[in-house]
C-alpha positions in Angstrom: -134.6 169.3 59.9 -133.7 165.9 61.0 -130.8 166.3 63.4 -128.4 163.6 64.6 -127.3 164.3 68.2 -123.8 163.3 69.2 -123.5 163.0 73.0 -119.7 163.0 73.4 -117.9 160.9 76.0 -118.1 163.5 78.8 -121.8 164.1 78.0 -122.6 160.5 78.1 -120.7 159.6 81.3 -120.6 162.8 83.4 -122.8 165.6 82.0 -125.9 164.0 80.5 -128.0 167.0 81.4 -126.2 169.1 78.8 -127.0 166.5 76.1 -130.6 166.3 77.2 -130.9 170.1 77.1 -129.5 170.2 73.6 -132.2 167.7 72.5 -134.9 169.7 74.3 -133.8 172.9 72.8 -133.6 171.6 69.2 -137.0 169.9 69.5 -138.6 173.1 70.9 -137.3 174.9 67.8 -139.3 172.5 65.7 -136.7 169.9 64.6 -136.6 166.1 64.8 -133.8 164.9 67.0 -132.4 161.4 66.5 -129.8 159.6 68.6 -127.9 156.9 66.7 -127.5 154.3 69.5 -124.1 152.9 68.4 -122.2 156.1 68.6 -119.0 156.1 70.5 -116.0 158.4 71.3 -115.0 160.7 68.4 -111.3 159.8 68.9 -110.2 163.3 69.9 -108.3 162.2 73.0 -106.3 159.6 71.0 -105.2 162.1 68.3 -104.4 164.8 70.9 -102.0 162.5 72.7 -100.3 161.3 69.5 -102.1 158.1 68.7 -103.4 158.8 65.3 -103.7 155.3 63.9 -105.7 153.9 66.9 -108.9 156.0 66.4 -109.5 154.8 62.9 -112.3 152.5 64.1 -113.9 155.4 66.0 -113.7 157.7 63.0 -115.2 155.0 60.8 -117.9 154.4 63.4 -118.8 158.1 63.6 -119.1 158.3 59.8 -121.3 155.2 59.7 -123.6 156.4 62.5 -124.0 160.0 61.3 -123.3 159.7 57.5 -126.9 158.6 56.8 -128.4 160.9 54.1 -131.6 161.0 56.2 -129.7 163.0 58.8 -129.6 166.6 57.7 -127.1 167.9 60.3 -125.0 166.5 63.2 -125.0 168.7 66.3 -123.1 168.3 69.5 -122.7 170.4 72.7 -118.9 170.5 72.4 -116.6 172.7 70.5 -113.7 170.3 71.0 -115.5 167.3 69.6 -116.9 169.3 66.7 -113.4 170.4 66.0 -112.2 166.9 66.1 -114.8 165.7 63.6 -114.2 168.6 61.2 -110.4 168.7 61.3 -108.8 165.6 63.0 -111.0 163.0 61.3 -109.8 164.1 57.9 -106.1 163.8 59.1 -106.7 160.3 60.4 -108.5 159.2 57.3 -105.9 160.6 55.0 -103.0 158.9 56.8 -104.4 155.6 57.9 -107.8 155.1 56.3 -109.0 153.8 52.9 -110.7 155.6 50.0 -114.2 154.8 51.4 -113.3 156.2 54.8 -111.9 159.4 53.3 -115.1 159.9 51.3 -117.3 159.2 54.3 -115.4 161.6 56.5 -115.7 164.4 53.9 -119.5 163.8 53.7 -120.2 163.8 57.5 -117.8 166.7 58.4 -119.7 169.0 56.1 -122.8 168.7 58.1 -121.3 168.6 61.6 -121.7 171.6 63.9 -121.2 172.8 67.5 -124.5 173.9 69.0 -124.1 177.7 68.9 -122.8 177.8 65.3 -125.7 175.5 64.3 -128.3 177.8 65.9 -126.8 181.0 64.5 -125.3 180.0 61.1 -127.7 177.2 60.0 -131.0 178.0 61.7 -130.4 181.8 61.6 -131.7 182.2 65.1 -130.4 184.0 68.2 -133.5 184.3 70.3 -134.4 180.7 71.2 -137.1 181.7 73.7 -135.0 181.1 76.8 -135.5 182.5 80.2 -132.7 182.5 82.8 -132.9 185.2 85.5 -129.4 185.0 86.8 -126.1 186.7 86.6 -123.9 184.9 84.0 -120.4 185.2 82.6 -119.2 183.3 79.5 -115.9 181.5 79.0 -115.1 180.9 75.3 -113.3 177.5 75.1 -110.1 177.1 73.1 -111.4 174.7 70.4 -114.6 176.7 69.8 -112.7 179.9 69.7 -109.5 179.0 67.8 -110.4 175.8 65.8 -114.1 176.3 64.9 -113.9 180.2 65.2 -117.5 180.5 66.5 -116.6 184.0 67.5 -119.4 185.8 69.4 -122.2 183.4 68.5 -122.6 182.0 72.0 -122.7 185.6 73.3 -125.3 186.6 70.8 -127.5 183.7 72.0 -127.0 184.6 75.6 -127.7 188.3 75.1 -131.1 187.3 73.7 -132.1 185.3 76.8 -134.9 186.8 78.8 -134.0 187.9 82.3 -130.3 187.2 82.1 -127.7 189.6 83.6 -124.8 188.9 81.3 -121.4 190.2 82.5 -118.2 190.3 80.6 -115.4 188.0 81.7 -112.0 189.7 81.9 -109.3 188.0 79.7 -112.0 185.7 78.4 -110.0 184.3 75.6 -107.3 183.0 77.9 -107.2 179.2 78.3 -108.6 177.7 81.5 -105.7 175.3 81.6 -107.5 172.0 81.1 -106.5 170.7 77.7 -107.2 167.1 78.4 -103.9 165.3 79.3 -102.2 168.7 79.4 -103.7 169.2 82.9 -102.0 165.9 83.9 -98.7 166.2 82.2 -98.3 169.9 83.1 -100.1 170.0 86.3 -98.4 173.1 87.8 -98.9 175.2 84.6 -102.5 174.0 84.4 -103.2 174.9 88.0 -101.7 178.4 87.5 -103.9 179.0 84.4 -106.9 177.8 86.3 -106.1 180.1 89.2 -106.1 183.1 86.9 -109.4 182.0 85.2 -111.2 181.4 88.5 -110.0 184.7 89.8 -111.5 186.5 86.8 -114.8 184.6 87.1 -115.3 185.3 90.8 -114.4 188.9 90.1 -117.5 189.3 88.0 -119.8 188.3 90.8 -121.6 185.9 88.5 -123.9 183.2 89.8 -123.0 181.0 86.8 -120.1 180.6 84.5 -121.1 179.0 81.2 -119.3 177.6 78.2 -119.9 175.3 75.3 -117.6 172.5 76.5 -118.3 170.3 79.5 -114.6 169.5 79.8 -113.6 173.1 80.5 -116.6 173.5 82.8 -115.5 170.4 84.7 -112.0 171.9 85.2 -113.3 175.4 86.1 -116.0 174.0 88.3 -113.4 172.0 90.3 -111.4 175.2 90.8 -114.4 177.2 91.9 -115.6 174.5 94.3 -112.2 174.1 95.9 -112.2 177.8 97.0 -115.9 177.7 97.8 -116.5 180.6 95.4 -120.3 180.2 95.3 -120.3 180.3 91.5 -121.7 177.4 89.6 -120.8 176.1 86.1 -123.6 175.3 83.6 -123.4 174.3 80.0 -124.7 176.9 77.4 -127.3 174.4 76.2 -128.9 174.2 79.7 -129.3 178.0 79.8 -130.8 178.1 76.3 -133.1 175.2 77.1 -134.5 176.9 80.2 -137.9 178.7 79.8 -140.4 180.4 82.1 -142.6 177.3 82.0 -139.7 174.9 82.4 -137.0 176.9 84.3 -133.6 175.6 85.3 -133.4 175.5 89.1 -129.9 176.3 90.2 -128.5 174.0 92.9 -126.8 175.4 95.9 -123.2 176.3 95.1 -120.3 175.4 97.4 -119.4 178.3 99.7 
């Protein structure tokens, strides 16, 4: 397949290794990965904060960059951005776009996937040949769990990783408290939710907490580092991209 890789804002600016790992993984599985160079933000943060007219150019740009019929699928290492493309883009196009934009959005959303659902649902694979000999716990992010309904697909991928010690996260489906501007506008509530999440993570004794969204990992990672927990955060793609011949070397965690 010819796969269009969408980097996302956080991936582009703060977590490029997760994007690179996605490309490495998909290429290792035998697919051609292309990176449309003019891609920008998907517009999720505008819609989430009530500015639905403003992201029209971003929605149009996404449809133009990834709507090419030569691209068989659009994959991104983010449940929240995939959710935005599959659900919010249609809302924006219907309310503020023209007929051409609505048609383009319908076309591109049908081939847009978050990484884990693409691997399991489209490629029909759970064992991607990964090797990661560390203790890991998984946090299911809200958009992937509730909007995309990826279910246990990330866990099925992780269970197939060679050498992994996968431990269950208590109250895993509870939000970490990030929610974009929610963490700013409701700082006290966000901090309380993060406190609970960090407590559950450290209780597992995991070396790594993984998830499918860099935004949540950024929030959780901040909480873990502030208490010097010794637990790192790592995107799911980076674990799945690691192999015996090209291992992921964990950096020293803050203690």
